[in-house]
N, C-alpha and C positions, 0 to 999 in steps of 0.2 A: 529539873525534878526537886533539888533542894530547894528552889525559891519556893515551889507551891507548897512543901511542906511548914517553910518559911509563913507563906502567908505573902508573899511579897514576890511574884515573879517577876524579873527584872535582866538585863545584860547584865547587871553586875553579879546577881545572884548566878549566870549563868555561865561567869568567866569564872566563878569559885571553882565551879562543877567541874569545869575544863579542866583548872588548874589539877583538882581532887583527884581527877581521873586518870590525868597523867602522872600525877607524883604516884598512885596506887599501881601506874603500870611499871614504873623503874623500880619499885620495892620489887613487885614479879618480878620482873627480868633480872635483878642485880641480889635478890638476896634470896631468893627461891634455886632448888638445884637446877643445871643447864635443862635437864631432862624432865623439872618439872617433881607437879606431886607424883605418888605411885601409882594412882590411875593413871596417870599419864606417861610411864614409862614405858607400858606396853603399846601405846598409839607411837610412843618415837621410835621404837623398833622397828615399827610398820612402815613409818616414814621414810625409813631408809632405803626400803625399795621403791621410792619413787625419786624422780629426779626436781632439783626447784624449778622446772619450769611446768611439771607437771602440778606440783604442790602450791604454784602462784595462781594456775589457770584454773585448779580445783577449786581453791580457797576463795579465789572470786566468785566463778557459780554458783558456790553455796551460798556465799552473802547475797549474790544475786537471785537464788530461787527461795531464799528465806524473806526477802524484801519482798517479794512476790509472791508469797505462798494463798495472802488471801484471795487471789485471781487465779491462781491455777487449781484451787481447791473450789474455786466459787462461791467464795463466802462474801466477795462484796455485790454489792445490790449494782444492777445493771443500771448504769446513767440513760436517762430517758432521752438522748442526744437526737433520738431518731424524732421524735414530736415536739421536746422543748424549741419553739420558735427561737429563743436568746440566742441560741448557740448552733442555729442553723445559718454557719456563713459562706461565702464563696469559699473554694479550695485556694484562691490567689489570697483572698484577705485572711484567710485561714493561718498562710506561710506568711505573711505578714505579720498577723500579731504574734506569729510563735519567733519571730526574727526582731522583734521591737520588744515582746516581751522579754527574751534572754538580754538584749542590750540594756534595757533599764536595769533587771538585777542585777548586772555586771556592774553598773555605773552606782549603783544602791550600797554592792559592797566593797565598793573602790573609795566610796566617796569621803572617807578618813584618811585616806593615805598622802602622806607627805613627803616630797614637793611632789608640785603637777608633772613632770616629765614621768616619775615614779607611777603616779596614780593616771596617767593615761597608758600606760604601758598594759598596768594590771587591771586597770576597767576592758581592755581588749581583752587579756585572757579571761577574765570570770564569766566575761559576755560567750569566749569560744565555749569554754564551759557548761553555761545554762542552755547552751544549744541542745548540745548531745544529753542536758535532762531539764528537758521542758517542764516537767511538773514541779520540781526544785526549783526554777524561777519565778512559776506560779505563786507558789506557796511563798518564796521571798518578798515578790511584791505584797501580796497580799498580808504581809507583816506588815510592811514598812506603810502599808495604807493606812492602818490603825494607828501612828503615830508620827503622821506625813506632816514636815513644814517646810515654810518656802526655799527653804535651805535644800530637803530632801529635792522638791519638784525641780528645783530650777539645774543638780547634778544631775538627774535622771532627765527630763524634756531639755535640754540644752548638750544633747548628748551629738547633737549635727554640728558641735562645735570643734568635735574631737578631732585632730587634725589628720587621722586617719581617712573620717569620713569626710571630712570636708575637701582631701583630695579625691575622694570617690563620686563627689557632689561636682567638683569642677572638671572633671575627667568627661562624664557624663552629661555637661551644663553645654548650651549651645553659646562660638566665643563672642563677646559685648564688648563694643568700643568702650563703654563707659560705665564701671562699677568702681562706687567711692561713696561715701560719708561725708555728711554736712552737718554743722550745727546750725540749728537756724533760731534765734534768738526771740525772745516773745516780753515784751513789755507791758507792766499793767498799768503804765500810765498812759497805754495808747489805745485800749480799751481793753486789751485780753485780760484773762483770768487771772495771773501770776505774772511774774519777774522767772522766769523758767527758761534755759537752754534746752532742744531737742534737739534730739541725732534724727536723723533721717537719709534712710539708704536709695541713694540712685542708680538705676539699673536700666541700660541703653543698648540697644544694636549696632547705630550708628555713630556718626562722629561728632565731635564738638560743636563744631556747626551746626549740624542736622539736630542734636539737641536744643542746642540755644534757640531754634526758630522752630523746634515745633508749637504745633496750638493745641495739641491734644496728652491729656498725663492719666496716668491709673494710679489714683491712691491708695494707697492701700494699708490696712490695719490688723498686723499681725495676731493673728491668738496666740495662748498660749496658761488658759485660765485665770488671767487677771495680773501673773504672778508672778511669771517667766518668760524664756523664748523673744528674742531681737529678729528682727530682722533675718538677718544672717542662720537663723535656724530653719528659716520656710525659702531658702534658696532653691533648693531644687524646681518647685515650682515656679517661683517667681522671674529665675533666670529663664527659664523656659517658656512663659507667657511674655516675656521682653523678646527673646529672640523670635517669637511666632509672630507674634502682632508689631513689631518694630515702632511703639508706645511706650515714651520713658514711664516707668515704673518709679513710683515715688512709696517707700516705706517707713512707716513710724514708728520710731522706736520711743515709743511714753514710758514715763515712770509708770512703775509696776506697784502692786499690794504685795501684803501688807504696809511696808514702809508708805506710801500712797495709795490709800484707799480711795473709795467712790468719791468725789467725783474726779478727782485731779486727772488722771490717765484720761478720761474721756474730754475733760475740758480742754488738756493738751492737743488730743487729736482733732478736735472742733476750734480751735484755735487756728493752727497750722493752716486745715481748709479756710478758714476767713482770710488769714495772711495771703495765702496764695493767693485767694479771690480781690484782696486789695492791693497788691502788687503787679497783679497778675502775671503770676509767675515769676518776678523778677528776683523775688526771695530764696528760690530752689537754682537761678543760673537760667532762668531763661530771658528770652529778649522785653519781653512785656509788649509787644505791638498789637496783641490782640487778648480778651480775653479767654485763657484754654477750657476748654471742651474736658470735665472731669467726670472719670468714671471712679465710685467711691467701690470699695471691694474690701471685706474681711472674713475671716475662717473663725469658727469657732466664739472666742469671747471676742476678739476681733472682732465678728457677726454683730454680736451686741453694742459693741461701739459705733459700729455702721450705721445700724438702725438710730441709736440712739443720738447721733451724731446729727444725722439724717433731721431728726426730729426738732432739735437746735437749730439744726438751719432753716428748715421751714417755719421756725416761729421767732427767728432773731428779727429784730427791727435796728435800722433799715433792712428794707430786702436783702438778701444774699441770692444773687442768682444758685438754681438746684445743680446738682450732680446731671449728667445724664444718663444716667444709669446706677442701681442700684445691686451690688452681686455678694451674696453672702452665702459662706460655704460651713452647713452642722451649725448655724448660730444657738444660742442660747438666749432668747428671748424673755425666757421667764428665771429669775435670779428667787428662787427658793426650791425646794423638795415634796411640795403639795404632791399626794400620789392618787389624787383624782380628778376628773376632767368636769370642772363646772357644770350646768346646768345648762348655762345662760353660754359657754365656749359650745358644746355639745349641741344647743342648737344653729350655731352658726356653720359648725361644719355640715350638721344634717340638710341645710340648706341649700349649701353647696353640695353635697350630693344628690338631693333632688331634683336640683336643675343638670344634670348630666343623664344619660340615656342609661340607667343602672337600672339590671332583672331585678323585678320586683324581690324577688327569691331573696338577692344579695343582702340588697336593702334589711331585709327584717334578719337576715343572718348576721349582720354585724352588731356589736355592742351596742346598745343604747339604755335608755335610762329605767325600762321594765326591768330587764332582767340581772339589772345589779352590776354589769361586767365593764366598766368603763373609769377602769384605774389605767391613770397615765401611762409614758411611754416610759417614765423615769422608775416606775413602780414594774413593770412589765421585766427593762433588762437593767435592772437594778444591781447584779451580779455583773454586769460588763467588766471586760479587762480592763479598760479605756478608762471609761469613766462609770468608777460602780458611785453607790446611791453614797458610800464614807469619803470617797474621794471628791464628791461635788460637794459634799458638807463643808468638807473642809476650804473648799475652795472658794465658795460663796460668804461664812464667815469672815475671811483676810479679805475678800475684795471689800464688804459691807463696811467691815470696821467696826467701832463700838462708837457708832450714832445711833444713841438710844431714841432718836428724836426721827429718823428715816423708816418713814413707811415701803417698804419695798413689793408690798402688793397694789401700791396705786400708783407710785411714781414710775411714770414711764422713760423717766430719763435711767432708770436704774434697770427695768423690767420692759423692754419696748412689745411687749404683747400687750398692756393696759392701754397703749398710745390709742387718743380719743380719735373717730372718727376725720373731726374735720380736720385734721393732721394727715393721717393716712389715706385721705381723698386727694392729697397734694403730692404724696409719692410719685418720683418718677419714675419709669419701667422698671423694674423689681423680679430679679432670678434669685433663686433660692435652689441649692442644692442639696442635700443630706443624704444618710442613710435609713435603711428600714429597718433596722435593728440599733439604732442610733437611740440611745437615753432622751434625746432633747430632739427627736422628730418631730413629736407632736406640738412642741414651739414653733417649728417652723410650718404647721399643717393649718394649727389653730391661728399666725398672724397673717400667714396669706387668706382665711377663708374671710376676716376680720377685713383686712384690706379691698380683696375684693367686692364684699358686702358695701363699704365706704365708698369704694369709686362706683359703682353699681347708682346709688342714693343718689352722687353728685351728676350723673351722665355724663363720668369719664370713660377713657380707653380701656378693657380688661385683657387687651389680647396681644399686650406686651408684658403683661405679668406672667411668669411662669417659676409654677414648683416643681422641682425632679425631683423623688427620691428614688437612689441608686438600690437595686434587688440585692440583698446579701450582706449589706458592711455596716458597720458600725460610726464609730467615729473617728476621725484621724487619720481618714483613709489618703490625702492629699500628703502626709509626710510617709507612704509608703512608695514612691514613686522609683526611687532606687532599688527595692527590693521584689514589686508586685507589679512586671509588664503591663499588665492591663488600668491599671492606673494611670499610667503615661498617657494612654488614650481619653482616661476622663480628663486629663489635664486641658491636654487639648484642647477636647469640646470645651471646656469652660472657657479657655483661651479667644476660641470665636466668639464665644458670645461676649464678651469682652470688645470684643473689634468691633463687634456687629451695633454695641453699643453705643462705641465712639462713632464711629463711622454713618450709621444711619441718617439720613434728614429727619431732623424734628418737624410735627404736623402744628399746622396753624389750628389754635385752638377758635371755634365758633364763639360769639359771647355769652348764647345759651346755653352753652354748655357745662358750666360751673357755677354753682350757687354762691354765694358768700361763704367765707371761709372764718367764723370768730376763734379768735385767739386770743385763750385767757392770757391775766399777766401770772408771771410766777415770782417768786421771793427767795433769794439764798442770800443764806448767811443775813435773814432779816433786814435787808436792804431791797428795794425799790431794784430790779434788773432792766434791764432796755425790752424787754419782750411784752408789748402793749396790747389792748383791746382794739384788733384791727381789722377789716376787712381785705381778702387777698379775694384776686381772681387772677390767676397764674396767665400768663403770655406761649403757653405751649403746652400741648401732651406730651408723656412718654414716647419718645421715638415708637414705630414700629418693629416688630420682630422678624427680622429678614434673614435669620440662620439660612446655612447651605441645606441641603438634601442631605448629607453625611451626618449631620449633627443629629439632623429629625430622627436619621434610623437608627441612631445610636440610639439616643433616648427613648427610643419606639421597644429595642430592644434591652435594654439593661434596668429601664428605671418602671416603676410601678405609681398610680395612684393611691389616693390617699382611702378610698373605698376597699381595695384588698388591703391595704397594710390593717384596717381595722376589721374586716373578715379573720387572716390570719392570727390577730392576737387574740382575738375572743377563742381561736383554737387550741391557744397555749393558755389560755387561763383555764380551760375546760380539762385538760391536759395537767394541768397540776394539780386539779383537784379530783384527781381520778376518773373524773366523769368520761368513758370512750367517747372518744369522736369517728369521723370518716379514715380512712387510711391515706398516706401519703400519694400513693398511685392512684386515687380518684380525681385528680385535676387540681386538687388544694394542695397549700403545703403547708 
């Protein structure tokens, strides 16, 4: 309150206010008679008839009732949770949000404590406190998001490195034969973007000899908003994939923004891929007898890097072997905060919808240019607890940095959603999985629609490209495997997809199946790069999808299509505008 009176609310004023209140309490206890002022003396005599236990419980009960008086008296407007689409998560995901929110608040609260052992202890204690007071946790997190910094993000998002959480991850993970970090050195003189050392984490179920003889690898680019989270922060699902697939997982610890803004981290990920190809894997400990088959994966910001690295791979001259598959989990394909779907993007989506067997009434009901309801998912879910709009803004500013010449609305290495058709047509088998309540879900829908359009125009295979939208969840569900049992099944399904990408044979391409793909020259730092104007005729199609019946059944039960997503979002917009729509029990959500 004092800060607001001064017109400068800040933590410093809050600290002064707390000190003033404590001093006043001290004066009231030491200078005022023990029985208190005269009006309190009668109350003092009355309380003598109660035991200390009764007084304690009575005081706590009174405080609780006072704190919730608005609810008890019906003065609080009912939250429209029944109709608000952005709040309708599955029970499991809701429990996961509750736990992650408590952990975030606990780690935020303890972030300035020194030394580290004491901070680790207090962060655990504070997190337990916030589990019992979830609204306080949300308030704490929302307050931090207003002044979020890279340090705050790292302290919160890297909670997986806490000793207790690492122990739980290790207990629940499969036993692996190899789990180590190595340093890979890049040299600008050898054709890489910079002289740097990049740490990569290797996870493998088998022996050292089996690892060295491996003919396939999964090259993972971990997410973390471009600013945080090493591969060890993703150890729960990466170790699960390593145990499930028996294929080496190579996860890249690229340099993070804001210290290393675009394109430094992306260049390191591309250079690691290029070096593995150039050395046939000897740089990471393989024998190098054959060129390894590589499946490229990434989650969140790692998904952004995976798509951008794919663009660099396709454009690189001399030609690089492409990955056998690309898997992205809730990727950010558009680094920006536009809240409207452009007419051109909407046309691509509508084209894909019209190609399916969709009832006419559903097609008319979904948002279109005619009814003005074409807000995108970043607007629909701007209050998301994981990726709210203020948080997204901070991440994007840190990632892009201070380069005033960078046009993020056309640079398809920053925002892969702008990738030209001639590049999209050359993408390998692609699998995208995201949440239907994720602020980034439209990125995946639009990107997949554009890629399918480009491949269709080139006469390429479309059956192997898949978009799966998981019902009732938002962002970061892969980080919930330790607290949400159903997420373990989701990780297993994604692991099956990776295994099928690696194992499925590639189909030889007919001569007439692809047209020539023109690749425009690109300038980097004012100098001509090694990307020239060329004609490309790929040697193979993406490998066909041959997943198990169990995986297909899971997808049918727990995922939705883009048509349903847009219909439900339209209802949410109308609800926010106060326009009555159908009830939940009418068959729609």
